[in-house]
C-alpha positions in Angstrom: -36.6 193.1 124.3 -34.3 191.6 121.6 -34.4 193.0 118.1 -35.4 189.6 116.8 -38.6 189.8 118.8 -39.7 192.8 116.7 -38.9 190.9 113.5 -40.9 187.9 114.8 -43.8 190.2 115.6 -43.8 191.9 112.2 -43.6 188.5 110.4 -46.4 187.1 112.5 -48.7 190.1 111.9 -47.9 190.2 108.2 -47.1 186.7 106.9 -45.7 186.6 103.3 -45.6 190.4 103.3 -42.5 190.8 101.1 -44.1 188.5 98.4 -46.6 191.2 97.6 -46.0 193.3 94.4 -46.9 196.6 96.0 -44.4 195.9 98.8 -41.7 194.9 96.3 -42.1 198.3 94.7 -41.0 200.2 97.9 -37.6 201.6 97.1 -34.5 201.0 99.3 -33.8 204.8 99.1 -37.3 205.5 100.6 -38.0 202.8 103.2 -41.3 202.6 105.0 -41.6 202.4 108.8 -43.5 200.5 111.4 -44.3 202.3 114.7 -45.6 201.4 118.1 -46.7 203.1 121.3 -47.1 201.3 124.7 -50.6 202.5 125.7 -49.7 202.4 129.4 -47.2 205.2 128.6 -49.5 207.2 126.2 -49.9 210.8 127.3 -52.9 212.2 125.4 -51.9 215.7 126.7 -48.7 215.6 124.7 -50.6 217.0 121.7 -53.3 219.5 122.4 -55.1 221.5 119.7 -58.0 223.8 120.3 -60.8 224.0 117.7 -63.9 226.1 117.4 -67.4 224.6 117.2 -67.2 223.7 113.5 -64.7 220.9 114.2 -65.9 217.6 115.8 -64.8 214.0 116.0 -66.5 210.6 116.2 -67.3 207.2 114.7 -68.5 207.4 111.1 -72.2 206.5 110.8 -73.1 208.0 107.4 -73.5 206.9 103.9 -70.6 204.7 102.6 -70.4 206.5 99.3 -69.6 209.8 101.1 -66.8 208.1 103.0 -65.5 206.5 99.9 -65.5 209.9 98.2 -63.3 211.3 101.0 -60.9 208.3 100.9 -60.6 208.5 97.1 -59.6 212.2 97.4 -56.7 211.2 99.6 -55.4 207.7 98.4 -57.6 206.2 95.7 -56.2 202.6 96.2 -57.4 202.6 99.8 -61.0 202.5 98.8 -61.0 198.7 98.7 -60.2 198.7 102.5 -63.3 200.7 103.4 -65.8 197.9 102.8 -68.2 198.7 105.7 -66.8 196.0 107.9 -64.4 198.1 109.9 -64.8 200.7 112.5 -64.1 204.1 111.0 -63.4 207.3 113.1 -63.5 210.7 111.5 -62.7 214.4 112.1 -65.5 216.6 110.7 -65.7 220.3 109.7 -69.3 221.5 109.8 -70.4 217.9 109.6 -68.3 217.1 106.5 -65.5 214.5 106.6 -62.2 216.2 107.0 -60.1 213.2 108.1 -60.7 209.5 108.5 -59.1 206.3 109.7 -60.0 202.7 110.5 -59.6 201.5 114.0 -57.9 198.1 113.5 -57.6 195.1 115.8 -54.4 193.3 115.0 -55.1 190.6 117.6 -53.0 189.2 120.4 -49.4 188.3 119.9 -46.8 186.9 122.3 -43.6 188.9 122.4 -40.8 187.6 124.6 -43.3 185.4 126.6 -45.7 188.3 127.2 -49.1 188.6 125.4 -49.7 191.9 123.7 -53.2 193.0 122.5 -52.5 195.2 119.5 -54.7 197.7 117.7 -54.1 200.8 115.7 -55.3 203.5 113.4 -55.1 202.4 109.7 -55.5 204.2 106.4 -55.2 207.5 108.1 -55.9 210.5 105.8 -57.0 214.1 105.7 -59.0 215.5 102.8 -56.7 218.0 101.0 -58.7 221.2 101.7 -58.6 220.4 105.5 -54.9 219.7 105.9 -52.5 221.5 108.2 -55.1 222.4 110.8 -54.3 219.6 113.3 -57.5 217.7 112.6 -55.8 214.5 111.4 -53.4 214.3 114.3 -56.1 215.1 116.8 -58.2 212.3 115.3 -55.2 209.8 115.7 -54.8 211.0 119.3 -58.5 210.2 119.9 -58.2 206.8 118.4 -55.1 206.0 120.4 -57.0 207.0 123.6 -59.9 204.8 122.5 -57.6 201.8 122.1 -56.2 202.4 125.6 -59.7 202.6 127.0 -60.5 199.3 125.2 -57.6 197.7 127.1 -55.2 197.3 124.1 -51.6 197.1 125.2 -50.0 198.7 122.1 -51.1 200.9 119.3 -49.4 200.1 116.0 -48.9 202.2 112.9 -48.2 200.0 109.8 -46.5 201.1 106.6 -45.9 204.8 107.1 -43.6 207.5 105.9 -45.0 210.0 108.3 -42.8 209.1 111.3 -42.3 212.7 112.4 -46.0 213.3 112.5 -46.9 210.2 114.5 -43.9 210.8 116.9 -45.7 214.0 118.1 -48.1 211.6 119.9 -45.3 209.4 121.2 -45.2 206.7 118.6 -41.7 205.3 117.9 -40.3 203.6 114.9 -39.3 200.0 115.6 -38.5 198.7 112.1 -37.9 200.0 108.6 -38.3 198.1 105.4 -38.3 198.3 101.6 -39.1 195.9 98.8 -35.8 194.2 99.6 -37.0 193.3 103.1 -36.3 194.5 106.6 -33.7 197.2 106.6 -33.3 198.2 110.2 -34.7 197.3 113.6 -34.8 200.1 116.2 -36.3 198.8 119.5 -38.3 201.6 121.2 -36.8 202.7 124.5 
């Protein structure tokens, strides 16, 4: 696929993106990345983590204030995105939220004449006291599997600096950007 197709996809998914103040604030010296994985090629066995019985995963069905409290402890300005209208998937430790993410539907987009159904985990976070245990990455692996089961073609990670972390699951950077605009286009192999 041509590099321009990735730019077209990004601009279609995020119209007027570089006009937003918070995007303009992203430094050229620390660009953000966009990542994709072709779900037909996703190997959920690429990342395996064993947990004892205190760790579980599933859709969030609890009180919104409890979820908001967890989100606020990770990235306070994400609270506005957790409005009760999105599917939320969590990792739990003894029934308490340890990690969370939204399961997003980015719609269908035509890329080089082929229609792609795109979804992805969004606003991915792990509550500080539960970090570095593999809970968050296992949660993202589970969400990626769910998207594949729901017949999405690609899973998409938007606006991240955690490329090494997501790449453990097979996600590949396809574009980097800063407040100045698109910096590089790296078509996934």
